LOLUM-606790 format. One record per residue: x, y, z of N, C-alpha, C in turn; residue in three letters. Coordinates in steps of 0.05 Angstrom, whole numbers, plus 5000, padded with zeros to 4 digits. Each point is the difference from the previous one (the first is absolute). Example, Ala and Ser with C-alpha at 12.3 -4.5 7.8 and 13.67 -1.06 7.14 Angstrom:
residues 2
<<5264,4886,5156>,<4982,5024,5000>,<5018,5024,5000>,'ALA'>,
<<4993,5021,4986>,<5016,5024,5001>,<4985,5022,5014>,'SER'>,
END
This chain:
residues 315
<<5017,4977,5000>,<4982,5024,5000>,<5019,5024,5001>,'UNK'>,
<<4994,5019,4979>,<5015,5025,5000>,<4995,5016,5025>,'UNK'>,
<<5019,5015,5006>,<5002,5020,5024>,<5000,5028,4989>,'UNK'>,
<<4986,5018,5012>,<4999,5024,4995>,<5006,5018,5022>,'UNK'>,
<<5020,5015,5001>,<5008,5016,5020>,<4989,5031,4999>,'UNK'>,
<<4989,5011,5022>,<4989,5028,4998>,<5016,5014,5023>,'UNK'>,
<<5016,5018,4988>,<5018,5018,5017>,<4985,5028,5004>,'UNK'>,
<<5000,5003,5026>,<4983,5026,5009>,<5020,5018,5018>,'UNK'>,
<<5010,5019,4992>,<5017,5020,5012>,<4980,5014,5023>,'UNK'>,
<<5012,5004,5023>,<4983,5016,5019>,<5016,5020,5016>,'UNK'>,
<<4985,5024,5006>,<5015,5021,5019>,<4974,5015,5011>,'UNK'>,
<<5000,4991,5027>,<4977,5013,5016>,<4971,4996,4985>,'UNK'>,
<<4995,4975,4999>,<4974,4988,4985>,<4987,4983,5020>,'UNK'>,
<<4994,5008,5025>,<4989,4984,5021>,<4969,4996,4991>,'UNK'>,
<<4988,5018,4985>,<4975,4998,4995>,<4993,4984,4977>,'UNK'>,
<<5022,4992,4983>,<4993,4989,4975>,<5015,4971,4996>,'UNK'>,
<<5017,4990,5015>,<5014,4977,4999>,<4979,4976,5004>,'UNK'>,
<<4983,5001,5019>,<4980,4977,5004>,<4981,5000,4973>,'UNK'>,
<<4986,5024,4995>,<4983,4999,4975>,<5012,4990,4975>,'UNK'>,
<<5026,5009,4995>,<5013,4993,4976>,<5007,4968,4998>,'UNK'>,
<<5010,4991,5021>,<5003,4971,5003>,<4975,4984,4998>,'UNK'>,
<<4977,5008,5010>,<4978,4985,4997>,<4990,5003,4972>,'UNK'>,
<<5004,5022,4987>,<4991,5005,4971>,<5015,4983,4981>,'UNK'>,
<<5025,4996,5005>,<5018,4983,4985>,<4993,4973,5002>,'UNK'>,
<<4999,4992,5025>,<4992,4971,5004>,<4972,4992,4989>,'UNK'>,
<<4981,5019,5001>,<4974,4996,4986>,<5003,4997,4970>,'UNK'>,
<<5017,5014,4989>,<5003,5000,4969>,<5011,4972,4993>,'UNK'>,
<<5019,4993,5018>,<5009,4969,4994>,<4981,4980,5004>,'UNK'>,
<<4983,5003,5018>,<4981,4980,5009>,<4977,4998,4978>,'UNK'>,
<<4990,5024,4993>,<4979,5001,4982>,<5004,4999,4969>,'UNK'>,
<<5026,5012,4992>,<5006,5002,4970>,<5023,4983,4993>,'UNK'>,
<<5019,4995,5022>,<5024,4984,4991>,<5002,4975,5018>,'UNK'>,
<<4982,4981,5001>,<5004,4980,5021>,<5021,4980,4992>,'UNK'>,
<<5008,5000,4976>,<5021,4980,4989>,<5026,5009,5007>,'UNK'>,
<<5004,5023,5015>,<5030,5009,5001>,<5004,5003,5033>,'UNK'>,
<<5024,4995,5006>,<5009,5004,5027>,<5009,5031,5001>,'UNK'>,
<<4999,5012,5023>,<5008,5027,5003>,<5018,5005,5025>,'UNK'>,
<<5015,5017,4998>,<5013,5014,5024>,<4997,5029,4999>,'UNK'>,
<<4995,5012,5023>,<5000,5029,5002>,<5023,5011,5016>,'UNK'>,
<<5016,5016,4988>,<5026,5008,5015>,<4997,5029,5003>,'UNK'>,
<<4995,5009,5024>,<4999,5026,5011>,<5030,5012,5004>,'UNK'>,
<<5011,5020,4990>,<5025,5009,5010>,<4996,5028,5010>,'UNK'>,
<<5004,5004,5027>,<4994,5023,5012>,<5028,5018,5005>,'UNK'>,
<<4994,5026,4993>,<5025,5018,4999>,<5003,5015,5026>,'UNK'>,
<<4999,4984,5020>,<5000,5014,5028>,<4981,5016,5006>,'UNK'>,
<<4973,4991,5001>,<4976,5017,5008>,<5004,5008,5026>,'UNK'>,
<<4985,5023,5005>,<5001,5010,5030>,<4972,4997,5013>,'UNK'>,
<<4981,4986,4986>,<4975,4997,5012>,<4999,4969,5011>,'UNK'>,
<<4976,4989,4996>,<4995,4972,5011>,<5002,4980,4976>,'UNK'>,
<<5010,5008,4978>,<5002,4983,4975>,<5016,4974,5007>,'UNK'>,
<<5020,5004,5014>,<5020,4975,5005>,<4984,4978,5020>,'UNK'>,
<<4987,5012,5020>,<4984,4982,5017>,<4978,4986,4988>,'UNK'>,
<<4985,5014,4981>,<4981,4984,4983>,<5013,4981,4980>,'UNK'>,
<<5021,5007,4987>,<5013,4981,4982>,<5011,4975,5016>,'UNK'>,
<<5010,5002,5023>,<5005,4975,5015>,<4975,4985,5009>,'UNK'>,
<<4979,5011,5005>,<4976,4988,5005>,<4988,4984,4976>,'UNK'>,
<<5001,5012,4975>,<4992,4989,4975>,<5020,4977,4995>,'UNK'>,
<<5024,5002,5004>,<5019,4979,4994>,<4996,4976,5018>,'UNK'>,
<<4993,5006,5023>,<4994,4978,5021>,<4976,4986,4991>,'UNK'>,
<<4981,5010,4989>,<4974,4988,4992>,<4999,4989,4973>,'UNK'>,
<<5020,5004,4982>,<5000,4990,4974>,<5031,4995,4991>,'UNK'>,
<<5009,4978,4997>,<5028,4994,4989>,<5007,5008,4977>,'UNK'>,
<<4977,5005,4984>,<5005,5010,4971>,<5007,5030,4999>,'UNK'>,
<<4993,5015,5023>,<5007,5028,5000>,<5028,5002,5015>,'UNK'>,
<<5018,5015,4986>,<5029,5002,5011>,<5005,5032,5004>,'UNK'>,
<<5019,5009,5016>,<5008,5024,5004>,<5030,5003,5002>,'UNK'>,
<<5009,5022,4988>,<5026,5010,5004>,<5002,5024,5012>,'UNK'>,
<<5011,5007,5023>,<4999,5025,5015>,<5027,5012,4999>,'UNK'>,
<<5002,5023,4982>,<5023,5013,5000>,<5008,5016,5025>,'UNK'>,
<<5027,5002,5003>,<5013,5012,5023>,<4996,5029,5000>,'UNK'>,
<<5000,5010,4978>,<4994,5031,4995>,<4980,5003,4975>,'UNK'>,
<<4995,5026,4994>,<4986,5006,4976>,<5020,5005,4978>,'UNK'>,
<<5000,4978,4978>,<5017,5005,4981>,<4991,5009,4976>,'UNK'>,
<<4978,5015,5003>,<4989,5014,4973>,<4981,4986,4986>,'UNK'>,
<<4984,5013,4983>,<4977,4988,4986>,<5008,4981,4976>,'UNK'>,
<<5025,5002,4990>,<5009,4983,4981>,<5014,4975,5007>,'UNK'>,
<<5019,5003,5021>,<5014,4976,5009>,<4984,4978,5013>,'UNK'>,
<<4981,5009,5016>,<4987,4982,5014>,<4981,4981,4985>,'UNK'>,
<<4985,5012,4979>,<4984,4982,4986>,<5017,4980,4979>,'UNK'>,
<<5022,5013,4989>,<5020,4982,4987>,<5008,4976,5010>,'UNK'>,
<<5010,5008,5027>,<5011,4978,5015>,<4981,4979,5007>,'UNK'>,
<<4977,5008,5007>,<4975,4981,5004>,<4996,4980,4976>,'UNK'>,
<<4998,5013,4977>,<5000,4984,4976>,<5020,4981,4998>,'UNK'>,
<<5024,5007,5005>,<5024,4978,5000>,<5000,4981,5017>,'UNK'>,
<<4981,5003,5022>,<4997,4979,5022>,<4978,4981,4995>,'UNK'>,
<<4980,5007,4978>,<4979,4983,4996>,<5008,4975,4989>,'UNK'>,
<<4984,4979,5002>,<5005,4972,4990>,<4982,4986,4982>,'UNK'>,
<<4982,5016,4988>,<4980,4991,4981>,<5006,4998,4974>,'UNK'>,
<<4987,4988,4984>,<5005,4996,4971>,<4995,5030,4987>,'UNK'>,
<<4985,5015,5011>,<4999,5026,4993>,<4995,5017,5024>,'UNK'>,
<<5005,5028,5000>,<4996,5017,5020>,<4986,5025,4994>,'UNK'>,
<<4981,5005,5016>,<4981,5025,4994>,<5008,5022,5019>,'UNK'>,
<<5004,5022,4995>,<5010,5021,5020>,<4976,5022,5000>,'UNK'>,
<<4988,5004,5023>,<4979,5019,5001>,<5003,5016,5029>,'UNK'>,
<<4987,5021,5000>,<4998,5014,5024>,<4980,4995,5021>,'UNK'>,
<<5004,5007,5024>,<4986,4990,5023>,<4970,5017,5003>,'UNK'>,
<<5000,5022,4984>,<4976,5019,5009>,<4979,4998,4981>,'UNK'>,
<<4997,4979,4981>,<4981,4994,4982>,<4997,5021,4975>,'UNK'>,
<<5020,5014,4996>,<5004,5018,4978>,<5005,4981,4974>,'UNK'>,
<<5012,4977,5006>,<5005,4980,4977>,<4977,4978,5004>,'UNK'>,
<<4983,4997,4979>,<4975,4982,5003>,<5006,4975,5005>,'UNK'>,
<<4992,4984,5023>,<5005,4974,5004>,<4986,4981,4980>,'UNK'>,
<<4979,5009,4991>,<4984,4985,4977>,<5014,4994,4976>,'UNK'>,
<<5024,5016,4995>,<5013,4995,4977>,<5020,4978,5001>,'UNK'>,
<<5004,4987,5023>,<5018,4980,5005>,<4991,4975,4977>,'UNK'>,
<<4978,4992,4999>,<4992,4977,4983>,<5009,5007,4969>,'UNK'>,
<<4990,5025,4993>,<5008,5011,4974>,<5031,4999,4993>,'UNK'>,
<<5015,5007,5022>,<5031,4998,4996>,<5007,4971,4996>,'UNK'>,
<<4991,4984,5014>,<5004,4971,5001>,<4995,4986,4972>,'UNK'>,
<<4975,5009,4988>,<4990,4991,4978>,<5022,5009,4980>,'UNK'>,
<<5007,5023,4998>,<5019,5009,4978>,<5029,4987,5004>,'UNK'>,
<<5007,4996,5025>,<5023,4986,5003>,<5000,4971,4988>,'UNK'>,
<<4976,4989,5007>,<4999,4971,4988>,<4997,5000,4970>,'UNK'>,
<<4994,5021,4986>,<5000,5003,4971>,<5030,5005,4987>,'UNK'>,
<<5018,5001,5019>,<5026,5001,4992>,<5015,5027,5006>,'UNK'>,
<<4988,5020,5011>,<5014,5025,5007>,<5015,4997,5025>,'UNK'>,
<<5023,5009,4998>,<5018,4999,5024>,<4997,5023,5020>,'UNK'>,
<<4989,5023,4989>,<4994,5024,5016>,<4974,5010,4992>,'UNK'>,
<<4983,5008,5022>,<4977,5010,4996>,<4997,5027,5016>,'UNK'>,
<<5002,5024,4988>,<4998,5022,5011>,<4974,5014,5003>,'UNK'>,
<<4994,5008,5024>,<4973,5016,5003>,<5008,5029,4999>,'UNK'>,
<<4982,5011,4977>,<5007,5029,4994>,<4978,5017,5009>,'UNK'>,
<<5004,5021,5015>,<4978,5020,5007>,<4993,5017,4978>,'UNK'>,
<<4975,4992,4988>,<4990,5016,4981>,<4984,5027,5011>,'UNK'>,
<<4987,4995,5022>,<4986,5020,5015>,<5006,4996,5029>,'UNK'>,
<<4993,5019,5017>,<5008,4998,5030>,<4980,5019,5013>,'UNK'>,
<<4995,4991,5025>,<4980,5014,5019>,<5019,5017,5020>,'UNK'>,
<<5025,4999,4995>,<5016,5015,5016>,<4997,5030,4994>,'UNK'>,
<<5017,5018,5015>,<5000,5028,4994>,<5005,5004,4969>,'UNK'>,
<<4980,5015,4987>,<5001,5006,4975>,<5029,5013,4990>,'UNK'>,
<<5007,5018,5014>,<5021,5018,4993>,<5025,4980,5004>,'UNK'>,
<<5003,4983,5021>,<5023,4981,5002>,<4999,4983,4976>,'UNK'>,
<<4977,4993,4990>,<4997,4981,4975>,<5011,5013,4980>,'UNK'>,
<<4996,5025,4995>,<5007,5019,4977>,<5033,5002,5000>,'UNK'>,
<<5010,5005,5024>,<5029,5001,5002>,<5015,4974,4993>,'UNK'>,
<<4987,4979,5012>,<5012,4973,4993>,<5000,4996,4971>,'UNK'>,
<<4979,5006,4986>,<4995,4997,4969>,<5026,5013,4985>,'UNK'>,
<<5001,5024,5012>,<5020,5022,4987>,<5029,4985,5006>,'UNK'>,
<<5003,4989,5021>,<5028,4989,5007>,<5006,4976,4980>,'UNK'>,
<<4979,4982,5001>,<5003,4976,4979>,<5005,5007,4972>,'UNK'>,
<<4985,5021,4992>,<5004,5009,4971>,<5030,5011,4994>,'UNK'>,
<<5009,5015,5022>,<5027,5012,4997>,<5019,4979,5000>,'UNK'>,
<<5000,4979,5021>,<5019,4981,5003>,<5001,4980,4973>,'UNK'>,
<<4975,4996,4993>,<5001,4984,4976>,<5011,5012,4973>,'UNK'>,
<<4998,5028,4999>,<5012,5011,4978>,<5029,5002,4999>,'UNK'>,
<<5012,5003,5024>,<5025,5004,5004>,<5019,4977,5005>,'UNK'>,
<<4985,4977,5010>,<5016,4974,5005>,<5006,4987,4972>,'UNK'>,
<<5025,4985,4999>,<5004,4983,4979>,<4985,4973,4999>,'UNK'>,
<<4991,4994,5025>,<4986,4976,5007>,<4969,5006,4997>,'UNK'>,
<<4985,4984,4989>,<4969,5003,5002>,<4990,5000,5027>,'UNK'>,
<<4987,5021,5006>,<4987,5002,5029>,<4970,4993,4999>,'UNK'>,
<<4993,4987,5023>,<4970,4997,5001>,<4989,5018,5017>,'UNK'>,
<<4978,5013,4983>,<4986,5025,5015>,<4979,4988,5021>,'UNK'>,
<<4999,5012,5021>,<4983,4996,5021>,<5001,4969,5013>,'UNK'>,
<<5022,4992,5001>,<5009,4972,5011>,<5013,5003,5024>,'UNK'>,
<<4989,4989,5023>,<5011,5006,5027>,<5014,4975,5012>,'UNK'>,
<<4997,4976,4984>,<5012,4975,5008>,<4977,4982,5006>,'UNK'>,
<<4979,5008,5003>,<4978,4980,5000>,<4998,4981,4976>,'UNK'>,
<<5004,4975,5008>,<4994,4981,4976>,<5014,4973,5010>,'UNK'>,
<<5000,4984,4976>,<5009,4971,5006>,<5026,4995,4986>,'UNK'>,
<<5021,4986,5013>,<5026,4994,4989>,<5007,4971,5002>,'UNK'>,
<<5005,4988,4977>,<5006,4974,5000>,<5027,4993,5015>,'UNK'>,
<<5004,4978,5012>,<5025,4992,5016>,<5026,5004,4984>,'UNK'>,
<<4997,4997,4972>,<5025,5006,4986>,<5007,5029,5002>,'UNK'>,
<<4982,5018,5000>,<5005,5028,5001>,<5009,5007,5030>,'UNK'>,
<<4988,4987,5019>,<5010,5004,5029>,<5028,4991,5002>,'UNK'>,
<<5008,4979,4986>,<5027,4993,4998>,<5020,5020,4990>,'UNK'>,
<<4989,5012,4979>,<5015,5024,4987>,<5002,5021,5023>,'UNK'>,
<<4981,5006,5014>,<5001,5019,5020>,<5020,4994,5021>,'UNK'>,
<<5004,4976,5009>,<5021,4989,5017>,<5026,5003,4986>,'UNK'>,
<<5004,4994,4978>,<5024,5003,4989>,<5013,5025,4992>,'UNK'>,
<<4981,5021,5000>,<5007,5026,4996>,<5018,5013,5023>,'UNK'>,
<<4997,4991,5023>,<5012,5010,5024>,<5007,5029,5003>,'UNK'>,
<<4975,5017,4994>,<4999,5026,4998>,<4993,5012,5027>,'UNK'>,
<<5019,5015,5013>,<4996,5011,5026>,<4981,5024,4999>,'UNK'>,
<<4988,5011,4977>,<4981,5019,4996>,<4983,5000,4977>,'UNK'>,
<<4983,4975,5007>,<4987,4992,4975>,<4976,5018,4993>,'UNK'>,
<<4992,5003,4978>,<4975,5015,4988>,<4986,4982,4987>,'UNK'>,
<<4978,4987,5013>,<4990,4978,4985>,<4983,5005,4976>,'UNK'>,
<<4990,5023,4997>,<4986,5010,4976>,<5019,5001,4977>,'UNK'>,
<<5020,5011,5004>,<5022,5003,4977>,<5009,4971,4995>,'UNK'>,
<<5006,4982,5017>,<5011,4976,4996>,<4981,4982,4984>,'UNK'>,
<<4972,5002,5007>,<4980,4986,4984>,<4998,5010,4973>,'UNK'>,
<<5003,5023,4993>,<4999,5014,4977>,<5026,4992,4983>,'UNK'>,
<<5022,4998,5012>,<5025,4994,4986>,<5006,4971,4995>,'UNK'>,
<<4993,4983,5019>,<5008,4973,5001>,<4975,4981,4997>,'UNK'>,
<<4978,5007,5005>,<4976,4981,4999>,<4993,4993,4973>,'UNK'>,
<<4995,4977,4995>,<4993,4987,4974>,<4971,4991,5004>,'UNK'>,
<<4986,4993,4976>,<4975,4987,4998>,<4980,5013,5020>,'UNK'>,
<<5001,5028,4999>,<4985,5014,5020>,<4972,5009,4985>,'UNK'>,
<<4978,5001,5020>,<4976,5012,4989>,<4992,5018,5022>,'UNK'>,
<<4985,5021,4990>,<4990,5022,5019>,<4970,4998,5002>,'UNK'>,
<<4990,5003,5024>,<4974,4998,5004>,<4989,5024,5015>,'UNK'>,
<<4982,5018,4988>,<4991,5023,5015>,<4981,4996,5022>,'UNK'>,
<<5003,5018,5018>,<4979,4999,5025>,<4996,5026,5009>,'UNK'>,
<<4980,5008,5016>,<4996,5023,5014>,<5007,4996,5026>,'UNK'>,
<<5020,5020,5010>,<5012,4999,5025>,<4977,5013,5023>,'UNK'>,
<<4995,4984,5021>,<4984,5008,5017>,<5011,5019,5022>,'UNK'>,
<<4983,5015,5019>,<5013,5010,5020>,<5009,4981,5023>,'UNK'>,
<<5017,5011,5016>,<5007,4981,5022>,<4978,4995,5019>,'UNK'>,
<<4997,4973,5007>,<4981,4989,5015>,<5000,5017,5029>,'UNK'>,
<<5022,5000,5006>,<5004,5011,5032>,<5030,5010,5004>,'UNK'>,
<<5003,5015,5019>,<5027,5010,5006>,<5010,5023,4983>,'UNK'>,
<<5024,5007,5004>,<5012,5024,4986>,<5023,4995,4984>,'UNK'>,
<<5003,5009,4978>,<5020,4991,4981>,<5027,5009,5012>,'UNK'>,
<<5023,4989,5001>,<5025,5010,5008>,<5015,5014,4975>,'UNK'>,
<<4985,5002,4980>,<5019,5018,4977>,<4993,5030,5007>,'UNK'>,
<<5024,5012,4996>,<4999,5029,5006>,<5016,5013,4975>,'UNK'>,
<<5003,5027,4999>,<5012,5012,4975>,<5030,4991,5001>,'UNK'>,
<<5013,4995,5023>,<5027,4992,4998>,<5003,4973,4989>,'UNK'>,
<<4980,4983,5009>,<5006,4969,4991>,<4990,4999,4968>,'UNK'>,
<<4981,5018,4991>,<4996,5002,4974>,<5020,5006,4982>,'UNK'>,
<<5014,5023,5011>,<5024,5013,4989>,<5020,4977,4996>,'UNK'>,
<<5008,4988,5021>,<5021,4977,5000>,<4993,4977,4981>,'UNK'>,
<<4974,4992,4997>,<4993,4981,4982>,<5007,5011,4971>,'UNK'>,
<<4990,5026,4995>,<5002,5009,4974>,<5033,5006,4994>,'UNK'>,
<<5016,5005,5015>,<5026,5003,4993>,<5016,4974,5000>,'UNK'>,
<<4990,4978,5012>,<5011,4972,4999>,<4995,4994,4967>,'UNK'>,
<<4976,5006,4994>,<4993,4988,4973>,<5015,5018,4979>,'UNK'>,
<<5001,5026,5004>,<5013,5018,4981>,<5030,4994,4999>,'UNK'>,
<<5015,4998,5021>,<5027,4995,5000>,<5008,4970,4991>,'UNK'>,
<<4984,4980,5004>,<5006,4976,4994>,<4993,4992,4970>,'UNK'>,
<<4982,5016,4987>,<4992,4991,4974>,<5001,5020,4976>,'UNK'>,
<<5013,5025,5012>,<5003,5020,4978>,<5030,5012,5001>,'UNK'>,
<<5011,5010,4978>,<5025,5013,4999>,<4993,5029,4994>,'UNK'>,
<<4976,5008,4996>,<4995,5030,4990>,<5011,5021,5017>,'UNK'>,
<<5000,4992,5030>,<5007,5019,5018>,<5031,5008,4998>,'UNK'>,
<<5017,4978,4996>,<5029,5003,4993>,<5003,5017,4974>,'UNK'>,
<<4986,4989,4980>,<5004,5009,4970>,<4990,5029,5003>,'UNK'>,
<<4979,5008,5014>,<4991,5029,5001>,<5019,5015,5013>,'UNK'>,
<<5014,4991,5019>,<5020,5015,5016>,<5023,5007,4980>,'UNK'>,
<<5008,4979,4987>,<5024,5004,4981>,<4996,5021,4979>,'UNK'>,
<<4974,4995,4987>,<4993,5017,4976>,<4997,5028,5009>,'UNK'>,
<<4986,5006,5022>,<4991,5022,5009>,<5025,5017,5007>,'UNK'>,
<<5020,4987,5016>,<5025,5012,5008>,<5016,5008,4974>,'UNK'>,
<<4998,4982,4981>,<5015,5009,4973>,<4989,5027,4990>,'UNK'>,
<<4972,5001,4997>,<4988,5018,4985>,<5002,5027,5018>,'UNK'>,
<<4997,4999,5028>,<5000,5023,5018>,<5031,5012,5000>,'UNK'>,
<<5018,4981,4996>,<5030,5009,5004>,<5004,5014,4972>,'UNK'>,
<<4989,4988,4976>,<5002,5018,4977>,<4990,5025,4997>,'UNK'>,
<<4973,5002,5015>,<4987,5027,5001>,<5017,5020,5018>,'UNK'>,
<<5011,4993,5020>,<5016,5012,5018>,<5023,5012,4985>,'UNK'>,
<<5015,4982,4990>,<5023,5010,4984>,<4993,5020,4978>,'UNK'>,
<<4978,4994,4986>,<4994,5019,4979>,<4990,5028,5012>,'UNK'>,
<<4984,5000,5021>,<4994,5024,5013>,<5027,5018,5010>,'UNK'>,
<<5016,4983,5012>,<5024,5013,5009>,<5017,5012,4976>,'UNK'>,
<<5002,4987,4977>,<5015,5012,4977>,<4984,5027,4991>,'UNK'>,
<<4972,4996,4997>,<4987,5024,4990>,<5004,5023,5019>,'UNK'>,
<<4999,4996,5025>,<5006,5022,5020>,<5026,5013,4997>,'UNK'>,
<<5021,4980,4996>,<5026,5011,4996>,<5003,5015,4976>,'UNK'>,
<<4989,4993,4979>,<5004,5014,4976>,<4986,5028,4999>,'UNK'>,
<<4973,4999,5013>,<4986,5024,5005>,<5015,5021,5017>,'UNK'>,
<<5011,4989,5021>,<5016,5017,5017>,<5026,5012,4987>,'UNK'>,
<<5013,4986,4984>,<5023,5006,4987>,<4994,5022,4979>,'UNK'>,
<<4977,4996,4986>,<4992,5019,4978>,<4988,5026,5012>,'UNK'>,
<<4986,4998,5021>,<4988,5023,5012>,<5010,5001,5032>,'UNK'>,
<<5021,5006,5003>,<5015,4999,5026>,<4986,5018,5022>,'UNK'>,
<<4996,5027,4989>,<4989,5019,5018>,<4970,5001,5002>,'UNK'>,
<<4986,4989,4978>,<4971,5002,4995>,<4987,4976,5005>,'UNK'>,
<<5013,4978,5011>,<4987,4975,5005>,<5008,4991,5029>,'UNK'>,
<<4983,5010,5020>,<5003,4991,5028>,<4985,4973,5004>,'UNK'>,
<<5017,4980,4996>,<4992,4971,5009>,<4985,4997,5026>,'UNK'>,
<<5008,5013,5018>,<4983,4999,5027>,<5006,4972,5011>,'UNK'>,
<<4985,4997,5024>,<4999,4972,5013>,<4975,4984,5000>,'UNK'>,
<<4979,5014,4988>,<4976,4986,4995>,<5002,4973,4984>,'UNK'>,
<<5011,5003,4978>,<5002,4974,4982>,<5018,4980,5013>,'UNK'>,
<<5022,5009,5015>,<5013,4978,5017>,<4986,4986,5020>,'UNK'>,
<<4985,5015,5014>,<4983,4988,5024>,<4979,4981,4988>,'UNK'>,
<<4986,5009,4978>,<4981,4985,4989>,<5010,4974,4990>,'UNK'>,
<<5025,5001,4985>,<5012,4978,4991>,<5011,4982,5021>,'UNK'>,
<<5007,5011,5021>,<5008,4981,5024>,<4976,4986,5010>,'UNK'>,
<<4978,5017,5006>,<4974,4983,5008>,<4992,4978,4984>,'UNK'>,
<<4996,5007,4973>,<4989,4979,4983>,<5016,4978,4998>,'UNK'>,
<<5029,5004,4995>,<5017,4975,4998>,<5003,4986,5023>,'UNK'>,
<<4998,5012,5023>,<5006,4987,5029>,<4973,4982,5003>,'UNK'>,
<<4978,5011,4996>,<4973,4985,5004>,<5002,4977,4984>,'UNK'>,
<<5010,5000,4971>,<5000,4979,4984>,<5022,4979,5011>,'UNK'>,
<<5019,5008,5009>,<5023,4983,5012>,<4988,4985,5023>,'UNK'>,
<<4987,5015,5019>,<4987,4988,5025>,<4981,4979,4991>,'UNK'>,
<<4980,5004,4981>,<4981,4979,4994>,<5015,4976,4987>,'UNK'>,
<<5020,5002,4983>,<5012,4977,4991>,<5018,4988,5019>,'UNK'>,
<<5011,5014,5018>,<5016,4988,5022>,<4980,4981,5016>,'UNK'>,
<<4976,5010,5006>,<4981,4981,5014>,<4992,4980,4983>,'UNK'>,
<<4999,5001,4975>,<4988,4979,4984>,<5024,4978,4998>,'UNK'>,
<<5025,5010,4997>,<5022,4981,5000>,<5001,4986,5028>,'UNK'>,
<<4992,5013,5020>,<5001,4987,5025>,<4980,4978,5003>,'UNK'>,
<<4979,5003,4989>,<4979,4977,5000>,<5011,4977,4987>,'UNK'>,
<<5014,5003,4977>,<5015,4976,4989>,<5020,4986,5015>,'UNK'>,
<<5014,5018,5014>,<5023,4992,5019>,<4988,4984,5023>,'UNK'>,
<<4980,5009,5009>,<4986,4985,5025>,<4993,4975,4990>,'UNK'>,
<<4986,5000,4976>,<4991,4974,4990>,<5023,4979,4996>,'UNK'>,
<<5025,5009,4987>,<5021,4985,4995>,<5013,4992,5030>,'UNK'>,
<<5004,5017,5018>,<5007,4997,5028>,<4987,4976,5013>,'UNK'>,
<<4973,4999,4997>,<4984,4980,5017>,<5006,4971,4987>,'UNK'>,
<<5004,4998,4972>,<5005,4978,4988>,<5029,4990,5006>,'UNK'>,
<<5020,5021,5003>,<5026,4993,5004>,<5005,4989,5030>,'UNK'>,
<<4986,5011,5019>,<5000,4992,5028>,<4988,4971,5001>,'UNK'>,
<<4981,4993,4985>,<4986,4974,4998>,<4991,4988,5026>,'UNK'>,
<<4986,5016,5015>,<4990,4990,5026>,<4977,4983,4994>,'UNK'>,
<<4995,4983,5019>,<4976,4982,4996>,<4975,5015,4997>,'UNK'>,
<<4981,4986,4985>,<4972,5013,4995>,<4984,5005,5028>,'UNK'>,
<<5000,4978,5013>,<4991,5006,5027>,<5012,4982,5019>,'UNK'>,
<<4997,5008,5028>,<5008,4983,5022>,<4980,4989,5014>,'UNK'>,
<<4996,4974,5001>,<4977,4988,5013>,<5004,4999,5030>,'UNK'>,
<<4978,5008,5014>,<4998,4996,5029>,<4992,4973,5007>,'UNK'>,
<<4978,4990,4984>,<4986,4974,5009>,<4984,4993,4973>,'UNK'>,
<<5001,4974,4998>,<4983,4986,4976>,<4984,4979,5013>,'UNK'>,
<<4974,4999,4994>,<4981,4981,5010>,<4989,4982,4982>,'UNK'>,
<<4997,4977,5009>,<4986,4977,4983>,<5016,4988,4979>,'UNK'>,
<<5023,5010,4994>,<5018,4987,4980>,<5014,4973,5008>,'UNK'>,
<<5001,4996,5023>,<5008,4974,5013>,<4981,4978,4995>,'UNK'>,
<<4974,5006,4996>,<4979,4982,4997>,<5004,4979,4977>,'UNK'>,
<<5015,5013,4977>,<5005,4985,4979>,<5028,4993,4991>,'UNK'>,
<<5015,5000,5024>,<5029,4997,5000>,<5018,5021,4990>,'UNK'>,
<<4989,5023,4999>,<5018,5024,4989>,<5011,5015,5027>,'UNK'>,
END
């Protein structure tokens, strides 16, 4: 009998972990009775009662497993690590807040049985904040235009992954994984299925402006070269303009020595303009350097504090 792993990352989801586990189990009982399942919760150091509830769930059902991280290792590392710890013939990644529809699991499995190695859930519409959805759409379009690798618009990671692709993720050994880009770059035999993203069932999202910016810059610096190329080209053009203006000023001063007061205004304006451009591109280069530095240090994706129910099957 084939086994399907469902990986559910959590962070302060005390109101959602029991309902999401029950909903997943019911889907398997009612629509996928011929498959075994495991539900793997990976908790990113929740500060509420999520961990207490997870221990209770694991005690009541050996098919529910949990990995408790020693610290919060970010919104990308934790789900990626959880996927790499799954043991099923395929793995489904979904969030705990019901924004990813549980009822799509049978549809994902059907497409997998038809021969697709990756089934991606694509948000075509969303009940989240409309302005946020517009900004996300704009970001996806920009990154898609700038990246040399085809990017998947409105893909958050929600989907099904064959165990062969999970092995690919393990072999990458990437200390700073960006799953959306990896799927777009390395995923084969992929099919995209649209869905409407629901509102959170309960609780408050941990995403804020900084986290969204961090996610955007990881994608930008990992899959585009436009920032570096833009810095080089702009620097070359601005240097040429500066030299040209300097030569023009010198010629005018030599020709009209007494009647051409150059003054300090042009100099100050030039300093402000070019300094601001330099600061912008230094910051952009810094983003690339941070990305490279993280990979060079090659720290572990997460550090586990505890894992529950893995021993039940000799793991």
